[in-house]
N, C-alpha and C positions, 0 to 999 in steps of 0.2 A: 289761520294766522295766529290767533291768540294761543292756541295749543302749541305752536312752534316756538313762540316767545317764551312760554312757560317752560317748555322742554329745554330751551337754551339756558334759561336761568337755573334750572335744576342741574344741568350739566356743569355750568360754571361753579355752582355751589359745591357739587361733588368733587370737582377738581381742587377747589379751595380746601375742602376737608382733607383730601388726600395729601396735599402739600403740607398742611398743618400736622397731620399724622406722621409723615416722613420726618419733618423737623423735630417733633417730639421724640421719635425713635432715635434719630441721630444724637440728640442731646443725651438721651438715656444711655446710649452706647458709650459716648464720650465720658460721662460721669462714671459709669461702671469701669471703664478703662483706667480712669484716674484712681478709683478705689483699689483696684487690683494692683496697680503700680505702687501705690502707697503701702499696701499690705506687704508686697514683696520687699520693698525697700526697708520697711520697719523690721522685717524678719531677716534682713541681710541676704536676700535672695535665696532663702531656704536654709542657710547655715548661720549660726551665731558664733561669736568669738569664743575661743576655748576658755573655759573657766576652771578646768581640771587638767592636771598633768597626766594624761592617759597614755601618750605615746611611749612605746618601749615594750620590753619583754617582761611578762608577768607570769606567775605560777599560781594556780588555784591552791589556797591553803585551807579553805574551809567552805562548806556548803551547808546551810541550815534551811530546813523546811519548817515553816511555821506550823506549830501544832504537832510536829513529828520529831523535832530535834535535829541534831547534827547527822548528816549523811556521811557514812564511812567512805572515805575516798580510797581508791585502789592505788597501787604503785604506778599504774599508767596515768591516773589523774595527777598524782604528785609530780610526775616527770614531764607532763605535757606543757609546753611553753606557749603562752598566748601572746603573740607579737602584734601589738597595735601599731601598724605602720602608718606613715604619712603618704604612702603610695595611693594614687587615685584608683578607685574601682569604678565599675560601670554605675552611672547615676541611677537612683531609684526611679520608679515609673512617674513620680510627680516632679522629677527634675532635680531633686535634692542631691547635691554632690556628697559622695561618701569616700571613705578610705578603706584599705584592706586590713582585715584581721586574719592572721594566719596562725592557727593553733597547730603546732607540730608535736606529734606524739613520737615517742621512741620506737625503734624497731620492735615488732612483736605486739604492739598495742593497736590492733586493728580497730577502726571506728572511734578512736579517741581524738584524733586530729580532725580539724574542720577548717574550711575557708568561709569567711563571713565578711560583712561590711559593717562599718561603724561611722558615727559622726556624733557631735555634741549639738544639742538643741535645747535652748532655754534651761540650761543647768542640768539637763538629763543626758544620758548616754543612750543613743539608739544603736542597737546591735541586731543585725538581721537574723542571726541564729547562733546559739551556743549549745554545746553538748558535753555532758559530764557522765562518766560511767559507761562509755561505749554504747553499743547498740542496746536499746531498751533502758537506757539510763535516763537522766534528767535533761530535758531540752527546754530552752526558752528563746523567745524572739520578741523584740519590740523596744519600748522606751524603759530603760532601767533608771531607777532613782539612784542618785549618787548619795549614799548615806555618809560615807567618810572618804576623804581624798587627801592623802599626804604623799610626799615623794616616793615612799616605799610601801604604801598600803592603799588599796582601793576596795571599798565595800559597796556593792551594787545590790539593789533589791528590785525584784519584779514579781508581781503577784505574791505568792507565799514563799518565794525562794530568795535567800540572801547569800550572795557570792562574795567571798573574801579573797582578794588577789594580793600577792606580795611580790616585790622585786628582790 
């Protein structure tokens, strides 16, 4: 009989501990949800307001590689139009909304054009991929630092490469 009473109290105590654990876990999940929501709201849902006038058609006028100097651009590079559109593209894997970048090369300039995605975030420009010099040329992807931004000139830097685009 004493053993049965002891077992009953142990069972009740275990139930009590289980309920307390569940309550703590629910609170932790709730707090984590609030934190994630606040983070997304402060980031604007993954996008921030535009701080640079990027939209439009640009032409690459210069490419510098740190430590190597200016890269000689080909005729195809000079004539390829980089069109930063406001057309929505498929969102990134993390849900970030992006727009289309369509680089259109003239006829006879195979591998100079490209389709990419872009967005602005925290004063930087995310571009999913760029290519200069055709196949085997210079390629970059990621967060580009905006070094200079005017209505007719855009200077972007990523790693050791500095791209100058003009309208």
